[in-house]
VMD Tcl script that builds the backbone (N, CA, C; Angstrom):
set m [mol new atoms 279]
animate dup $m
set s [atomselect $m all]
$s set {name element resname resid chain x y z} {
  {N N MET 1 A 30.735 17.952 5.339}
  {CA C MET 1 A 29.492 17.463 5.913}
  {C C MET 1 A 28.646 18.614 6.439}
  {N N LEU 2 A 29.283 19.610 7.033}
  {CA C LEU 2 A 28.518 20.731 7.559}
  {C C LEU 2 A 27.814 21.499 6.449}
  {N N ARG 3 A 28.401 21.508 5.245}
  {CA C ARG 3 A 27.737 22.193 4.134}
  {C C ARG 3 A 26.489 21.441 3.689}
  {N N LEU 4 A 26.444 20.160 3.941}
  {CA C LEU 4 A 25.276 19.367 3.555}
  {C C LEU 4 A 24.144 19.458 4.570}
  {N N LEU 5 A 24.439 19.896 5.771}
  {CA C LEU 5 A 23.435 19.940 6.833}
  {C C LEU 5 A 22.190 20.732 6.438}
  {N N PRO 6 A 22.301 21.932 5.870}
  {CA C PRO 6 A 21.078 22.642 5.481}
  {C C PRO 6 A 20.247 21.867 4.448}
  {N N LEU 7 A 20.918 21.160 3.556}
  {CA C LEU 7 A 20.188 20.363 2.571}
  {C C LEU 7 A 19.447 19.208 3.232}
  {N N LEU 8 A 20.116 18.559 4.172}
  {CA C LEU 8 A 19.484 17.441 4.870}
  {C C LEU 8 A 18.298 17.909 5.702}
  {N N LEU 9 A 18.438 19.069 6.316}
  {CA C LEU 9 A 17.349 19.594 7.134}
  {C C LEU 9 A 16.155 20.008 6.279}
  {N N ALA 10 A 16.385 20.334 5.029}
  {CA C ALA 10 A 15.310 20.765 4.139}
  {C C ALA 10 A 14.513 19.595 3.583}
  {N N LEU 11 A 15.040 18.379 3.682}
  {CA C LEU 11 A 14.321 17.213 3.177}
  {C C LEU 11 A 13.094 16.957 4.036}
  {N N PRO 12 A 11.979 16.568 3.412}
  {CA C PRO 12 A 10.792 16.275 4.211}
  {C C PRO 12 A 11.010 15.025 5.065}
  {N N ALA 13 A 10.514 15.070 6.265}
  {CA C ALA 13 A 10.628 13.907 7.156}
  {C C ALA 13 A 9.682 12.824 6.669}
  {N N GLN 14 A 10.078 11.579 6.808}
  {CA C GLN 14 A 9.210 10.477 6.427}
  {C C GLN 14 A 7.991 10.490 7.340}
  {N N ALA 15 A 6.844 10.490 6.739}
  {CA C ALA 15 A 5.603 10.553 7.498}
  {C C ALA 15 A 5.390 9.253 8.263}
  {N N GLU 16 A 4.883 9.401 9.444}
  {CA C GLU 16 A 4.510 8.241 10.236}
  {C C GLU 16 A 3.178 7.720 9.711}
  {N N VAL 17 A 2.994 6.427 9.749}
  {CA C VAL 17 A 1.711 5.857 9.347}
  {C C VAL 17 A 1.074 5.196 10.559}
  {N N ASP 18 A -0.228 5.133 10.566}
  {CA C ASP 18 A -0.986 4.491 11.631}
  {C C ASP 18 A -1.150 3.017 11.254}
  {N N ALA 19 A -0.147 2.219 11.609}
  {CA C ALA 19 A -0.103 0.813 11.205}
  {C C ALA 19 A -1.340 0.032 11.634}
  {N N PRO 20 A -1.821 0.161 12.882}
  {CA C PRO 20 A -3.024 -0.603 13.246}
  {C C PRO 20 A -4.238 -0.230 12.387}
  {N N ARG 21 A -4.389 1.054 12.067}
  {CA C ARG 21 A -5.510 1.484 11.234}
  {C C ARG 21 A -5.387 0.900 9.828}
  {N N LEU 22 A -4.171 0.928 9.283}
  {CA C LEU 22 A -3.971 0.401 7.933}
  {C C LEU 22 A -4.152 -1.114 7.887}
  {N N ALA 23 A -3.668 -1.816 8.908}
  {CA C ALA 23 A -3.850 -3.273 8.955}
  {C C ALA 23 A -5.341 -3.613 9.030}
  {N N HIS 24 A -6.088 -2.838 9.806}
  {CA C HIS 24 A -7.537 -3.042 9.894}
  {C C HIS 24 A -8.200 -2.760 8.544}
  {N N MET 25 A -7.731 -1.723 7.877}
  {CA C MET 25 A -8.276 -1.382 6.562}
  {C C MET 25 A -8.033 -2.518 5.571}
  {N N VAL 26 A -6.827 -3.085 5.591}
  {CA C VAL 26 A -6.525 -4.209 4.700}
  {C C VAL 26 A -7.501 -5.346 4.969}
  {N N GLN 27 A -7.699 -5.663 6.237}
  {CA C GLN 27 A -8.581 -6.773 6.597}
  {C C GLN 27 A -10.014 -6.503 6.161}
  {N N GLN 28 A -10.524 -5.326 6.454}
  {CA C GLN 28 A -11.929 -5.027 6.186}
  {C C GLN 28 A -12.187 -4.573 4.756}
  {N N ASP 29 A -11.480 -3.541 4.317}
  {CA C ASP 29 A -11.776 -2.958 3.008}
  {C C ASP 29 A -11.212 -3.807 1.866}
  {N N CYS 30 A -9.954 -4.170 1.955}
  {CA C CYS 30 A -9.375 -5.016 0.905}
  {C C CYS 30 A -10.008 -6.399 0.955}
  {N N GLY 31 A -10.227 -6.883 2.189}
  {CA C GLY 31 A -10.807 -8.204 2.383}
  {C C GLY 31 A -12.209 -8.342 1.837}
  {N N SER 32 A -12.936 -7.223 1.696}
  {CA C SER 32 A -14.294 -7.328 1.176}
  {C C SER 32 A -14.310 -7.809 -0.275}
  {N N CYS 33 A -13.248 -7.548 -1.021}
  {CA C CYS 33 A -13.164 -8.043 -2.406}
  {C C CYS 33 A -12.156 -9.189 -2.556}
  {N N HIS 34 A -11.063 -9.107 -1.830}
  {CA C HIS 34 A -9.986 -10.083 -1.980}
  {C C HIS 34 A -10.123 -11.248 -1.005}
  {N N GLY 35 A -11.241 -11.291 -0.286}
  {CA C GLY 35 A -11.476 -12.353 0.688}
  {C C GLY 35 A -10.920 -11.967 2.046}
  {N N LEU 36 A -11.637 -12.302 3.095}
  {CA C LEU 36 A -11.206 -11.911 4.436}
  {C C LEU 36 A -9.867 -12.517 4.835}
  {N N THR 37 A -9.511 -13.618 4.195}
  {CA C THR 37 A -8.188 -14.203 4.436}
  {C C THR 37 A -7.201 -13.765 3.358}
  {N N LEU 38 A -7.664 -12.885 2.457}
  {CA C LEU 38 A -6.870 -12.342 1.345}
  {C C LEU 38 A -6.425 -13.425 0.362}
  {N N LYS 39 A -7.139 -14.548 0.363}
  {CA C LYS 39 A -6.805 -15.644 -0.550}
  {C C LYS 39 A -7.602 -15.578 -1.847}
  {N N GLY 40 A -8.303 -14.476 -2.060}
  {CA C GLY 40 A -9.040 -14.281 -3.296}
  {C C GLY 40 A -10.527 -14.294 -3.078}
  {N N GLY 41 A -11.214 -13.679 -3.969}
  {CA C GLY 41 A -12.669 -13.560 -3.964}
  {C C GLY 41 A -13.021 -12.902 -5.280}
  {N N LEU 42 A -13.737 -11.780 -5.222}
  {CA C LEU 42 A -13.956 -10.987 -6.430}
  {C C LEU 42 A -12.609 -10.531 -6.984}
  {N N GLY 43 A -11.711 -10.129 -6.076}
  {CA C GLY 43 A -10.358 -9.728 -6.465}
  {C C GLY 43 A -9.379 -10.878 -6.332}
  {N N LEU 44 A -8.230 -10.705 -6.921}
  {CA C LEU 44 A -7.173 -11.724 -6.867}
  {C C LEU 44 A -6.645 -11.912 -5.450}
  {N N PRO 45 A -5.963 -13.029 -5.166}
  {CA C PRO 45 A -5.348 -13.217 -3.855}
  {C C PRO 45 A -4.288 -12.147 -3.587}
  {N N LEU 46 A -4.162 -11.783 -2.316}
  {CA C LEU 46 A -3.157 -10.811 -1.882}
  {C C LEU 46 A -2.199 -11.426 -0.873}
  {N N THR 47 A -1.996 -12.716 -0.964}
  {CA C THR 47 A -1.073 -13.391 -0.049}
  {C C THR 47 A 0.366 -13.102 -0.489}
  {N N PRO 48 A 1.332 -13.236 0.419}
  {CA C PRO 48 A 2.734 -13.047 0.021}
  {C C PRO 48 A 3.134 -13.947 -1.146}
  {N N GLN 49 A 2.611 -15.171 -1.171}
  {CA C GLN 49 A 2.942 -16.091 -2.262}
  {C C GLN 49 A 2.391 -15.577 -3.594}
  {N N ALA 50 A 1.167 -15.061 -3.585}
  {CA C ALA 50 A 0.552 -14.557 -4.811}
  {C C ALA 50 A 1.238 -13.286 -5.311}
  {N N LEU 51 A 1.821 -12.531 -4.391}
  {CA C LEU 51 A 2.470 -11.266 -4.755}
  {C C LEU 51 A 3.971 -11.414 -4.965}
  {N N GLU 52 A 4.478 -12.630 -4.825}
  {CA C GLU 52 A 5.916 -12.878 -5.002}
  {C C GLU 52 A 6.355 -12.416 -6.391}
  {N N GLY 53 A 7.454 -11.690 -6.429}
  {CA C GLY 53 A 8.007 -11.210 -7.684}
  {C C GLY 53 A 7.399 -9.900 -8.171}
  {N N LYS 54 A 6.369 -9.419 -7.510}
  {CA C LYS 54 A 5.765 -8.148 -7.882}
  {C C LYS 54 A 6.450 -7.032 -7.092}
  {N N PRO 55 A 6.984 -6.035 -7.768}
  {CA C PRO 55 A 7.685 -4.958 -7.053}
  {C C PRO 55 A 6.740 -4.173 -6.142}
  {N N PRO 56 A 7.184 -3.853 -4.933}
  {CA C PRO 56 A 6.338 -3.067 -4.020}
  {C C PRO 56 A 5.901 -1.738 -4.627}
  {N N GLU 57 A 6.762 -1.145 -5.456}
  {CA C GLU 57 A 6.411 0.138 -6.075}
  {C C GLU 57 A 5.213 -0.015 -7.012}
  {N N ALA 58 A 5.155 -1.127 -7.726}
  {CA C ALA 58 A 4.025 -1.385 -8.619}
  {C C ALA 58 A 2.744 -1.600 -7.819}
  {N N LEU 59 A 2.852 -2.333 -6.718}
  {CA C LEU 59 A 1.684 -2.558 -5.862}
  {C C LEU 59 A 1.192 -1.243 -5.276}
  {N N THR 60 A 2.130 -0.383 -4.880}
  {CA C THR 60 A 1.768 0.923 -4.333}
  {C C THR 60 A 0.954 1.717 -5.349}
  {N N LEU 61 A 1.389 1.718 -6.597}
  {CA C LEU 61 A 0.663 2.450 -7.628}
  {C C LEU 61 A -0.715 1.845 -7.895}
  {N N ILE 62 A -0.815 0.527 -7.841}
  {CA C ILE 62 A -2.119 -0.115 -8.019}
  {C C ILE 62 A -3.054 0.282 -6.886}
  {N N ILE 63 A -2.544 0.295 -5.665}
  {CA C ILE 63 A -3.356 0.700 -4.517}
  {C C ILE 63 A -3.825 2.138 -4.703}
  {N N LEU 64 A -2.915 3.007 -5.093}
  {CA C LEU 64 A -3.257 4.426 -5.219}
  {C C LEU 64 A -4.173 4.721 -6.398}
  {N N ASP 65 A -3.920 4.108 -7.542}
  {CA C ASP 65 A -4.625 4.478 -8.769}
  {C C ASP 65 A -5.643 3.462 -9.252}
  {N N GLY 66 A -5.723 2.303 -8.589}
  {CA C GLY 66 A -6.667 1.284 -9.000}
  {C C GLY 66 A -6.272 0.658 -10.327}
  {N N ILE 67 A -7.157 -0.151 -10.873}
  {CA C ILE 67 A -6.944 -0.775 -12.175}
  {C C ILE 67 A -8.189 -0.471 -13.010}
  {N N PRO 68 A -8.063 0.443 -13.975}
  {CA C PRO 68 A -9.228 0.800 -14.794}
  {C C PRO 68 A -9.835 -0.432 -15.466}
  {N N GLY 69 A -11.147 -0.442 -15.541}
  {CA C GLY 69 A -11.855 -1.549 -16.184}
  {C C GLY 69 A -12.057 -2.749 -15.291}
  {N N THR 70 A -11.622 -2.634 -14.023}
  {CA C THR 70 A -11.810 -3.732 -13.060}
  {C C THR 70 A -12.510 -3.178 -11.820}
  {N N ALA 71 A -12.755 -4.050 -10.874}
  {CA C ALA 71 A -13.382 -3.628 -9.622}
  {C C ALA 71 A -12.395 -2.973 -8.654}
  {N N MET 72 A -11.092 -2.946 -9.019}
  {CA C MET 72 A -10.084 -2.349 -8.134}
  {C C MET 72 A -10.164 -0.830 -8.213}
  {N N PRO 73 A -10.657 -0.192 -7.117}
  {CA C PRO 73 A -10.809 1.264 -7.139}
  {C C PRO 73 A -9.502 1.975 -6.792}
  {N N PRO 74 A -9.409 3.247 -7.140}
  {CA C PRO 74 A -8.259 4.032 -6.698}
  {C C PRO 74 A -8.456 4.458 -5.245}
  {N N TRP 75 A -7.427 4.277 -4.452}
  {CA C TRP 75 A -7.481 4.672 -3.040}
  {C C TRP 75 A -6.751 5.986 -2.792}
  {N N ARG 76 A -6.218 6.606 -3.855}
  {CA C ARG 76 A -5.470 7.851 -3.706}
  {C C ARG 76 A -6.258 8.937 -2.950}
  {N N PRO 77 A -7.579 9.037 -3.144}
  {CA C PRO 77 A -8.294 10.066 -2.387}
  {C C PRO 77 A -8.294 9.833 -0.870}
  {N N LEU 78 A -8.035 8.599 -0.459}
  {CA C LEU 78 A -8.115 8.255 0.964}
  {C C LEU 78 A -6.774 7.926 1.608}
  {N N LEU 79 A -5.760 7.630 0.807}
  {CA C LEU 79 A -4.463 7.205 1.337}
  {C C LEU 79 A -3.345 8.094 0.811}
  {N N THR 80 A -2.333 8.280 1.644}
  {CA C THR 80 A -1.124 8.953 1.182}
  {C C THR 80 A -0.240 7.926 0.476}
  {N N GLU 81 A 0.764 8.411 -0.216}
  {CA C GLU 81 A 1.706 7.491 -0.859}
  {C C GLU 81 A 2.427 6.648 0.181}
  {N N GLU 82 A 2.746 7.248 1.334}
  {CA C GLU 82 A 3.420 6.496 2.402}
  {C C GLU 82 A 2.530 5.378 2.928}
  {N N GLU 83 A 1.245 5.659 3.082}
  {CA C GLU 83 A 0.315 4.636 3.566}
  {C C GLU 83 A 0.163 3.512 2.540}
  {N N ALA 84 A 0.064 3.868 1.274}
  {CA C ALA 84 A -0.049 2.845 0.233}
  {C C ALA 84 A 1.215 1.994 0.169}
  {N N ALA 85 A 2.370 2.622 0.328}
  {CA C ALA 85 A 3.636 1.869 0.339}
  {C C ALA 85 A 3.686 0.942 1.545}
  {N N TRP 86 A 3.188 1.399 2.688}
  {CA C TRP 86 A 3.156 0.547 3.885}
  {C C TRP 86 A 2.269 -0.670 3.622}
  {N N ILE 87 A 1.098 -0.450 3.014}
  {CA C ILE 87 A 0.184 -1.565 2.716}
  {C C ILE 87 A 0.841 -2.548 1.755}
  {N N ALA 88 A 1.517 -2.041 0.730}
  {CA C ALA 88 A 2.193 -2.931 -0.228}
  {C C ALA 88 A 3.220 -3.799 0.486}
  {N N ALA 89 A 4.024 -3.192 1.352}
  {CA C ALA 89 A 5.032 -3.958 2.110}
  {C C ALA 89 A 4.357 -4.947 3.060}
  {N N TYR 90 A 3.290 -4.527 3.702}
  {CA C TYR 90 A 2.536 -5.375 4.634}
  {C C TYR 90 A 2.001 -6.622 3.909}
  {N N LEU 91 A 1.477 -6.435 2.710}
  {CA C LEU 91 A 0.933 -7.558 1.956}
  {C C LEU 91 A 2.021 -8.533 1.516}
  {N N LYS 92 A 3.205 -8.035 1.278}
  {CA C LYS 92 A 4.301 -8.904 0.820}
  {C C LYS 92 A 4.976 -9.657 1.958}
  {N N ASP 93 A 4.756 -9.231 3.194}
  {CA C ASP 93 A 5.390 -9.897 4.356}
  {C C ASP 93 A 4.598 -11.087 4.827}
}
mol reanalyze $m
mol bondsrecalc $m
mol representation Tube
mol addrep $m
């Protein structure tokens, strides 16, 4: 175990996310297309029921890279992968 310690210390720490800021972003920014209740609008519904069976990793990539040819923009310039993963999990809960 002691031989593994330097390897463990070299791993990047999981970044903290600003959950209140991200929750507000979901409500305001995502809600502007997906409806303020996230039940759909210009964009598809983002309710837990609508996202059932969709892997969080796939949702994370959609958040980061958008969907070409649709109104879903890429958020990668504004969000980290950790933040996008948090949003994906938040939407599924």
